[in-house]
C-alpha positions in Angstrom: -31.0 -4.7 -9.7 -28.2 -2.8 -11.6 -26.5 -4.2 -14.6 -23.3 -4.6 -12.7 -24.8 -6.4 -9.5 -23.6 -9.9 -9.3 -26.3 -12.5 -10.2 -27.9 -14.3 -7.2 -26.7 -17.7 -6.3 -28.8 -20.6 -5.0 -27.7 -21.7 -1.4 -25.2 -24.5 -1.2 -26.0 -27.4 1.1 -23.2 -27.4 3.5 -22.7 -27.6 7.4 -23.1 -24.0 8.8 -19.8 -23.6 10.5 -17.6 -26.2 8.7 -14.3 -24.9 7.3 -13.6 -25.7 3.7 -9.9 -26.9 3.5 -9.8 -25.6 -0.2 -10.2 -22.1 1.2 -7.7 -19.9 3.0 -8.1 -19.1 6.8 -9.3 -15.7 5.9 -11.8 -17.0 3.4 -13.2 -19.4 6.0 -13.4 -16.6 8.5 -15.3 -14.6 6.0 -17.7 -17.7 5.5 -18.4 -18.0 9.2 -19.2 -14.2 9.4 -21.6 -14.8 6.4 -23.3 -17.7 8.1 -23.7 -15.9 11.3 -25.4 -13.0 9.4 -27.7 -15.4 7.7 -28.6 -16.9 10.9 -28.7 -13.9 13.3 -29.9 -11.3 10.7 -28.8 -7.5 10.2 -27.5 -7.3 13.9 -24.5 -9.5 12.9 -23.1 -7.3 10.0 -20.6 -5.7 12.4 -18.5 -8.9 12.6 -18.3 -8.9 8.6 -17.4 -5.3 8.6 -14.6 -5.5 11.2 -13.1 -8.4 9.3 -13.4 -7.2 5.7 -13.7 -3.4 5.4 -10.1 -2.4 5.3 -9.3 -5.0 2.8 -12.2 -4.0 0.7 -11.2 -0.4 0.6 -7.6 -1.3 -0.4 -9.2 -3.4 -3.4 -11.7 -0.9 -4.3 -9.0 1.9 -4.4 -7.3 0.1 -7.3 -10.4 0.8 -9.3 -11.8 4.2 -8.1 -8.2 5.7 -7.7 -9.7 7.6 -4.8 -10.1 6.3 -1.2 -13.2 8.3 -0.6 -15.0 6.8 -3.6 -13.7 3.4 -2.6 -15.1 3.8 1.0 -18.5 4.8 -0.7 -18.3 1.7 -2.8 -17.6 -0.6 0.2 -20.3 1.1 2.3 -23.0 0.7 -0.3 -22.0 -3.0 -0.8 -22.0 -3.9 2.9 -25.3 -1.9 3.3 -26.8 -4.3 0.5 -25.5 -7.3 2.4 -27.0 -6.2 5.6 -30.3 -5.7 4.0 -30.0 -9.3 2.4 -28.5 -11.2 5.3 -28.6 -14.6 3.4 -26.9 -13.4 0.2 -23.2 -14.3 1.1 -24.2 -17.6 2.9 -25.5 -19.0 -0.3 -22.2 -18.8 -2.2 -19.5 -21.3 -2.6 -16.8 -18.7 -1.7 -18.4 -15.6 0.2 -15.2 -13.5 0.2 -14.7 -13.8 -3.6 -18.4 -12.9 -4.0 -18.0 -9.9 -1.7 -15.0 -8.7 -3.6 -16.9 -8.9 -6.8 -19.8 -6.8 -5.4 -17.3 -4.2 -4.4 -15.7 -4.2 -7.7 -19.0 -3.8 -9.5 -20.0 -0.9 -7.3 -16.6 0.7 -7.8 -16.9 0.5 -11.5 -20.5 2.2 -11.2 -18.9 4.9 -9.1 -16.1 5.4 -11.6 -18.6 5.8 -14.5 -20.5 8.4 -12.5 -17.5 10.5 -11.6 -15.7 13.1 -13.9 -12.5 11.8 -15.4 -10.4 14.4 -13.7 -11.4 12.8 -10.2 -9.5 9.8 -11.1 -6.0 11.4 -11.2 -6.3 12.0 -7.5 -5.3 8.6 -7.2 -4.0 6.6 -4.4 -2.4 9.7 -2.4 -5.3 9.4 0.0 -3.7 6.1 1.1 -0.6 7.8 2.1 -2.3 10.2 4.5 -4.9 8.0 5.9 -3.5 4.9 7.7 -6.7 2.9 7.4 -6.2 0.8 4.3 -3.4 -1.5 5.6 -2.2 -2.7 8.9 1.6 -2.4 8.3 3.4 1.0 8.6 3.3 3.0 5.5 7.1 3.1 5.0 8.8 4.9 2.0 8.9 1.6 -0.2 5.4 1.0 0.4 4.4 4.6 -0.9 6.3 4.0 -4.0 4.7 0.7 -4.7 1.1 2.3 -4.5 2.2 5.2 -6.5 3.5 2.9 -9.2 0.3 0.9 -9.0 -1.5 4.1 -9.8 0.1 4.2 -13.2 -0.9 0.7 -14.1 -4.1 -0.1 -16.0 -6.9 -0.9 -13.5 -7.1 -4.4 -14.8 -3.5 -5.1 -13.9 -3.5 -3.1 -10.5 -6.5 -5.1 -9.0 -4.7 -8.5 -9.9 -1.7 -7.3 -8.1 -3.7 -6.4 -4.9 -5.7 -9.6 -4.8 -2.4 -11.8 -5.6 0.0 -10.1 -3.1 -2.1 -8.5 -0.4 -4.9 -10.9 -0.4 -2.7 -13.9 -1.2 -5.1 -15.3 -3.7 -4.3 -18.0 -6.3 -4.9 -17.1 -9.9 -8.0 -19.4 -9.9 -9.4 -17.4 -6.9 -8.6 -14.1 -8.7 -10.3 -15.3 -11.9 -13.4 -16.1 -9.8 -13.6 -12.6 -8.4 -12.8 -10.7 -11.7 -14.8 -13.2 -13.8 -11.9 -13.9 -16.1 -9.7 -17.1 -16.9 -6.9 -18.1 -14.4 -4.5 -17.7 -17.6 -5.7 -14.1 -18.2 -5.2 -13.3 -14.4 -1.7 -14.8 -14.6 -0.9 -12.8 -17.7 -2.1 -9.6 -16.3 0.0 -10.2 -13.0 3.1 -11.0 -15.1 2.8 -7.7 -17.2 2.0 -5.7 -14.0 5.1 -7.0 -12.1 7.3 -6.1 -15.2 5.8 -2.7 -15.5 6.0 -2.2 -11.6 9.8 -3.1 -11.6 10.3 -0.6 -14.4 8.5 2.2 -12.6 10.3 1.5 -9.4 13.6 1.3 -10.9 13.0 4.6 -12.8 12.0 6.1 -9.4 15.2 5.0 -7.8 17.3 6.3 -10.7 15.5 9.7 -10.5 16.0 9.8 -6.5 19.7 8.9 -7.1 20.1 11.7 -9.6 18.4 14.3 -7.2 20.8 13.2 -4.5 23.8 13.5 -6.8 23.0 17.0 -7.9 22.7 18.2 -4.4 
């Protein structure tokens, strides 16, 4: 076990397919896939992959700053889950635990990579339409490029809050911080993003004016 691997959790006694009203619809869907995996074994991993892989890559990219490395982190994590089919089913929130596993693997990859690789950033997301279901419009590109300029601790909170629609309590669970810290990072990130996007619009207007 690596130093970044999430600690094992003891299984929680609950009905195998019972939805938890405290969780979102997506969180419950992940929990069901996790329970199927625990019950049916490695062959059931495809359902979990289909449901979560794009979201996991999107989140991992905020840490690795490179889609290829993000995909490696997600693949490594899902292989680990497949080899331990009961791992997620024993968690109170399998989706949060899975995000935490991907985050830890992404951090490991970041430590192994030369610093110059990180500047490649999120440009991969603009040429490979695999991270999100929505059309990659110009505004969407601008937001992702602005996210690249934020500290990783802030950009990952933005992705979890906006794209994953998580509460600060959920985000705190994933990142192993306090809800107030998550809220603070989100507030600073929004302020910085607003400044970056406003600056981009000003520069774009200036180019158009000179033309």
